[in-house]
C-alpha positions as a LaTeX table, in Angstrom:
\begin{tabular}{lrrr}
\hline
Residue & $x$ (\AA) & $y$ (\AA) & $z$ (\AA) \\
\hline
Met1 & 78.08 & 92.86 & 73.25 \\
Asn2 & 79.60 & 96.29 & 73.63 \\
Pro3 & 83.41 & 95.79 & 73.74 \\
Tyr4 & 83.84 & 98.15 & 76.68 \\
Leu5 & 81.15 & 96.35 & 78.65 \\
Glu6 & 82.81 & 93.04 & 77.81 \\
Ile7 & 86.14 & 94.33 & 79.16 \\
Val8 & 84.43 & 95.49 & 82.36 \\
Ile9 & 82.82 & 92.07 & 82.83 \\
Arg10 & 86.08 & 90.27 & 82.08 \\
Ala11 & 88.00 & 92.54 & 84.47 \\
Ala12 & 85.51 & 91.89 & 87.27 \\
Gly13 & 85.68 & 88.15 & 86.61 \\
Ala14 & 89.49 & 88.16 & 86.50 \\
Phe15 & 89.67 & 90.15 & 89.73 \\
Ala16 & 87.29 & 87.79 & 91.51 \\
Gly17 & 89.14 & 84.79 & 90.13 \\
Val18 & 92.58 & 85.99 & 91.22 \\
Val19 & 91.28 & 86.83 & 94.72 \\
Phe20 & 89.74 & 83.35 & 94.97 \\
Ile21 & 92.92 & 81.69 & 93.74 \\
Thr22 & 95.07 & 83.71 & 96.13 \\
Arg23 & 92.84 & 82.74 & 99.07 \\
Met24 & 93.08 & 79.11 & 97.96 \\
Ile25 & 96.87 & 79.14 & 97.58 \\
Gly26 & 97.43 & 80.80 & 100.95 \\
Lys27 & 98.90 & 83.86 & 102.60 \\
Ser28 & 102.41 & 83.26 & 101.30 \\
Gln29 & 101.25 & 84.42 & 97.87 \\
Val30 & 100.50 & 87.92 & 99.17 \\
Gly31 & 102.95 & 88.13 & 102.03 \\
Gln32 & 106.54 & 86.95 & 102.17 \\
Leu33 & 107.23 & 85.51 & 98.73 \\
Thr34 & 109.53 & 82.60 & 98.00 \\
Ile35 & 110.87 & 82.06 & 94.48 \\
Ser36 & 108.00 & 79.76 & 93.51 \\
Asp37 & 105.45 & 82.17 & 95.01 \\
Phe38 & 106.96 & 85.02 & 92.99 \\
Val39 & 106.70 & 83.02 & 89.77 \\
Asn40 & 103.13 & 82.03 & 90.61 \\
Gly41 & 102.14 & 85.65 & 91.12 \\
Ile42 & 103.63 & 86.74 & 87.79 \\
Val43 & 102.02 & 83.94 & 85.78 \\
Ile44 & 98.59 & 84.19 & 87.40 \\
Gly45 & 98.61 & 87.97 & 86.97 \\
Ser46 & 99.64 & 87.66 & 83.32 \\
Ile47 & 96.89 & 85.17 & 82.54 \\
Ala48 & 94.29 & 87.35 & 84.28 \\
Ala49 & 95.48 & 90.47 & 82.40 \\
Ser50 & 95.27 & 88.65 & 79.06 \\
Met51 & 91.76 & 87.48 & 79.86 \\
Val52 & 90.71 & 91.11 & 80.37 \\
Thr53 & 92.30 & 92.71 & 77.31 \\
Glu54 & 92.35 & 90.02 & 74.62 \\
Val55 & 88.66 & 90.08 & 73.78 \\
Asp56 & 89.11 & 88.14 & 70.52 \\
Leu57 & 89.57 & 84.88 & 72.41 \\
Ser58 & 87.08 & 83.13 & 74.63 \\
Pro59 & 87.63 & 83.86 & 78.32 \\
Trp60 & 87.27 & 80.16 & 79.01 \\
Tyr61 & 90.73 & 79.56 & 77.55 \\
Tyr62 & 92.17 & 81.76 & 80.27 \\
Val63 & 89.92 & 80.33 & 82.96 \\
Thr64 & 91.21 & 76.88 & 82.02 \\
Gly65 & 94.79 & 78.13 & 82.17 \\
Leu66 & 94.21 & 79.68 & 85.60 \\
Ala67 & 92.60 & 76.47 & 86.84 \\
Val68 & 95.48 & 74.31 & 85.59 \\
Phe69 & 98.14 & 76.62 & 87.01 \\
Thr70 & 96.31 & 76.85 & 90.34 \\
Gly71 & 96.08 & 73.07 & 90.48 \\
Leu72 & 99.82 & 72.74 & 89.82 \\
Thr73 & 100.57 & 75.35 & 92.50 \\
Val74 & 98.44 & 73.55 & 95.09 \\
Leu75 & 100.07 & 70.25 & 94.10 \\
Val76 & 103.55 & 71.73 & 94.59 \\
Gln77 & 102.55 & 73.13 & 97.97 \\
Tyr78 & 101.06 & 69.80 & 99.07 \\
Thr79 & 104.17 & 67.95 & 97.89 \\
Gly80 & 106.33 & 70.40 & 99.82 \\
Leu81 & 104.30 & 69.74 & 102.98 \\
Lys82 & 104.82 & 66.00 & 102.68 \\
Tyr83 & 108.39 & 65.83 & 101.37 \\
Arg84 & 111.15 & 68.01 & 102.72 \\
Pro85 & 113.46 & 67.65 & 99.66 \\
Ala86 & 110.66 & 68.94 & 97.41 \\
Arg87 & 110.05 & 71.86 & 99.77 \\
Lys88 & 113.74 & 72.71 & 99.64 \\
Phe89 & 113.77 & 72.46 & 95.84 \\
Phe90 & 110.77 & 74.70 & 95.21 \\
Gly91 & 111.30 & 77.08 & 98.13 \\
Asp92 & 115.11 & 77.30 & 98.24 \\
Glu93 & 117.09 & 77.27 & 101.49 \\
Pro94 & 118.36 & 79.94 & 103.90 \\
Thr95 & 121.95 & 81.04 & 103.39 \\
Val96 & 124.37 & 82.40 & 105.99 \\
Val97 & 125.92 & 85.66 & 104.71 \\
Val98 & 127.53 & 86.94 & 107.94 \\
His99 & 129.21 & 84.69 & 110.50 \\
Asn100 & 130.77 & 86.13 & 113.65 \\
Gly101 & 131.03 & 89.59 & 112.13 \\
Lys102 & 132.61 & 88.33 & 108.88 \\
Ile103 & 130.96 & 88.49 & 105.46 \\
Leu104 & 130.90 & 85.13 & 103.65 \\
Glu105 & 131.80 & 86.23 & 100.12 \\
Arg106 & 131.36 & 82.78 & 98.56 \\
Asn107 & 127.75 & 82.52 & 99.75 \\
Met108 & 127.10 & 86.10 & 98.65 \\
Thr109 & 128.45 & 85.40 & 95.16 \\
Arg110 & 126.42 & 82.21 & 94.81 \\
Met111 & 123.23 & 84.15 & 95.54 \\
Arg112 & 124.30 & 87.17 & 93.43 \\
Tyr113 & 123.84 & 89.21 & 96.59 \\
Asn114 & 126.02 & 92.31 & 96.91 \\
Val115 & 127.38 & 94.16 & 99.93 \\
Asp116 & 125.09 & 97.16 & 99.34 \\
Asp117 & 122.03 & 94.90 & 99.64 \\
Leu118 & 123.46 & 93.34 & 102.79 \\
Thr119 & 124.26 & 96.62 & 104.55 \\
Met120 & 120.88 & 98.11 & 103.58 \\
Gln121 & 118.99 & 95.18 & 105.09 \\
Leu122 & 121.17 & 95.23 & 108.19 \\
Arg123 & 120.39 & 98.93 & 108.68 \\
Glu124 & 116.68 & 98.17 & 108.29 \\
Lys125 & 117.07 & 95.73 & 111.19 \\
Gly126 & 118.84 & 98.41 & 113.25 \\
Tyr127 & 122.44 & 97.21 & 112.84 \\
Phe128 & 124.85 & 99.72 & 111.32 \\
Asn129 & 128.06 & 97.86 & 112.19 \\
Ile130 & 128.65 & 94.41 & 110.69 \\
Ala131 & 131.09 & 93.69 & 113.52 \\
Asp132 & 128.08 & 93.66 & 115.90 \\
Val133 & 126.41 & 90.78 & 114.02 \\
Glu134 & 126.88 & 87.15 & 115.07 \\
Phe135 & 124.77 & 85.67 & 112.27 \\
Ala136 & 122.93 & 87.16 & 109.30 \\
Ile137 & 120.89 & 84.70 & 107.25 \\
Ala138 & 119.28 & 85.41 & 103.89 \\
Glu139 & 115.89 & 83.68 & 103.97 \\
Pro140 & 114.19 & 82.09 & 100.91 \\
Asn141 & 111.68 & 84.97 & 100.82 \\
Gly142 & 114.43 & 87.59 & 100.51 \\
Glu143 & 114.27 & 88.75 & 104.13 \\
Leu144 & 117.39 & 88.96 & 106.28 \\
Ser145 & 117.33 & 87.39 & 109.74 \\
Val146 & 119.91 & 88.90 & 112.10 \\
Leu147 & 121.28 & 87.58 & 115.39 \\
Pro148 & 123.44 & 90.22 & 117.09 \\
Lys149 & 126.39 & 89.31 & 119.26 \\
Ser150 & 125.43 & 88.66 & 122.88 \\
Gln151 & 127.05 & 91.84 & 124.17 \\
Lys152 & 125.11 & 93.90 & 121.62 \\
Arg153 & 121.67 & 92.54 & 122.42 \\
Pro154 & 119.24 & 94.66 & 124.43 \\
Leu155 & 118.60 & 93.59 & 128.00 \\
Thr156 & 115.42 & 91.67 & 128.71 \\
Pro157 & 113.59 & 91.12 & 132.02 \\
Gln158 & 114.85 & 87.54 & 131.92 \\
Asp159 & 118.46 & 88.75 & 131.84 \\
Leu160 & 117.78 & 90.73 & 135.03 \\
Asn161 & 115.70 & 87.96 & 136.62 \\
Leu162 & 112.70 & 90.28 & 136.77 \\
Pro163 & 109.19 & 88.78 & 136.88 \\
Thr164 & 106.75 & 89.92 & 134.19 \\
Ser165 & 102.98 & 89.73 & 133.88 \\
Tyr166 & 101.07 & 88.30 & 130.96 \\
Glu167 & 100.35 & 90.87 & 128.27 \\
Gly168 & 98.26 & 89.07 & 125.67 \\
Val169 & 96.71 & 90.74 & 122.62 \\
Pro170 & 94.16 & 93.57 & 122.90 \\
Ser171 & 90.65 & 92.72 & 121.74 \\
Glu172 & 89.07 & 95.02 & 119.19 \\
Leu173 & 85.66 & 96.09 & 120.46 \\
Ile174 & 84.78 & 98.85 & 117.97 \\
Val175 & 86.16 & 99.37 & 114.47 \\
Asp176 & 84.96 & 102.35 & 112.42 \\
Gly177 & 81.85 & 102.81 & 114.54 \\
Val178 & 80.81 & 99.12 & 114.47 \\
Ile179 & 80.81 & 96.89 & 117.56 \\
Ile180 & 82.65 & 93.58 & 117.16 \\
Gln181 & 80.13 & 91.37 & 118.90 \\
Gln182 & 82.29 & 88.24 & 118.84 \\
Asn183 & 85.07 & 89.94 & 120.80 \\
Leu184 & 82.57 & 91.27 & 123.34 \\
Gln185 & 81.32 & 87.74 & 123.93 \\
Gln186 & 84.85 & 86.31 & 124.20 \\
Asn187 & 85.59 & 88.81 & 126.97 \\
His188 & 82.23 & 88.10 & 128.68 \\
Leu189 & 81.10 & 91.68 & 128.16 \\
Thr190 & 77.83 & 93.19 & 126.99 \\
Glu191 & 76.97 & 95.97 & 124.60 \\
Glu192 & 75.33 & 97.86 & 127.48 \\
Trp193 & 78.63 & 97.82 & 129.40 \\
Leu194 & 80.49 & 99.15 & 126.39 \\
Leu195 & 78.01 & 101.98 & 125.80 \\
Lys196 & 78.21 & 103.02 & 129.46 \\
Glu197 & 82.02 & 103.11 & 129.25 \\
Leu198 & 81.75 & 105.33 & 126.20 \\
Glu199 & 79.35 & 107.67 & 128.00 \\
Arg200 & 81.83 & 108.00 & 130.87 \\
Gln201 & 84.24 & 109.51 & 128.37 \\
Gly202 & 81.62 & 111.81 & 126.88 \\
Ile203 & 80.84 & 109.68 & 123.82 \\
Tyr204 & 77.15 & 109.14 & 123.13 \\
Ser205 & 77.23 & 107.70 & 119.61 \\
Leu206 & 79.15 & 104.78 & 118.15 \\
Gln207 & 79.69 & 106.83 & 115.00 \\
Glu208 & 82.04 & 109.06 & 117.01 \\
Val209 & 84.41 & 106.14 & 117.60 \\
Leu210 & 87.04 & 105.14 & 115.07 \\
Tyr211 & 88.62 & 102.40 & 117.17 \\
Ala212 & 88.27 & 100.90 & 120.63 \\
Ser213 & 90.11 & 97.97 & 122.17 \\
Leu214 & 90.39 & 96.21 & 125.52 \\
Ser215 & 93.83 & 95.21 & 126.82 \\
Ser216 & 94.42 & 91.98 & 128.71 \\
Asp217 & 94.55 & 93.93 & 132.00 \\
Gly218 & 91.08 & 95.40 & 131.39 \\
Lys219 & 92.04 & 98.89 & 130.18 \\
Leu220 & 89.77 & 100.37 & 127.50 \\
Tyr221 & 91.44 & 102.36 & 124.72 \\
Ile222 & 89.26 & 104.66 & 122.61 \\
Asp223 & 90.17 & 106.75 & 119.58 \\
Lys224 & 87.55 & 109.16 & 118.24 \\
Lys225 & 87.08 & 110.01 & 114.58 \\
Gln226 & 87.34 & 113.71 & 115.37 \\
Asp227 & 90.16 & 114.13 & 117.87 \\
Thr228 & 90.69 & 117.50 & 119.53 \\
Met229 & 94.42 & 118.13 & 119.74 \\
Asp230 & 95.99 & 121.43 & 120.78 \\
His231 & 99.13 & 120.70 & 118.82 \\
Leu232 & 99.89 & 118.27 & 116.01 \\
Thr233 & 103.55 & 117.44 & 115.39 \\
Asp234 & 104.58 & 117.46 & 111.72 \\
Val235 & 107.83 & 115.76 & 110.68 \\
Thr236 & 107.94 & 117.34 & 107.22 \\
Asp237 & 109.51 & 120.67 & 106.23 \\
Lys238 & 106.20 & 122.19 & 105.17 \\
Leu239 & 104.83 & 125.33 & 106.77 \\
Pro240 & 101.65 & 125.02 & 108.86 \\
Glu241 & 99.53 & 126.71 & 106.19 \\
Gln242 & 100.73 & 124.13 & 103.66 \\
Thr243 & 99.70 & 121.18 & 105.84 \\
Gly244 & 96.29 & 122.64 & 106.75 \\
Gln245 & 97.05 & 122.90 & 110.49 \\
\hline
\end{tabular}
């Protein structure tokens, strides 16, 4: 077989295999990684890369390695679901790094977590003053959970005893010119109703619509592929002729 063609076939197989394995392992592998998830990603990626480039060896060696490692990963996850100590061992535990506005240096040192990392993550959460923080907890996935002091928290309707209505989640009705039939049925709507609503806004083809959704209070939001805007705000320092406006 042509070596380049063999590499293409191996690459396609490795890609499909890694996608399948990732779907099997779960969303944590591609989302918020714990220590074990991070190790899993490195090892699985390394095995897949070797399967693509090392054409002198049979790909079945690597397939076997992927299968064994996937089996071990699933076993660890299952064990963690059943036994809390195992989950703590493989996934680590959260660590308090700020308590009542004070940095806990001992916990920081144990995690090899410096003040620059802490202040950066606090700023990302919108807190620029450590004195405003009641608790900051470093999670096993590397994220920082922050609880501000009560006097620094934004007011909520509950604080003011104000009643609120249910918001819910908008239902996607059209995505990239394609009607999502399942969501229409869930909202007890028909395609004819949707097309009439589009015509009311001067839209006579689904291909004109990039996105359309229905809020829980019945309001239809529509975004066209070709929007006509008199002015487009640009946050860069480029001149209009450089941005194509």
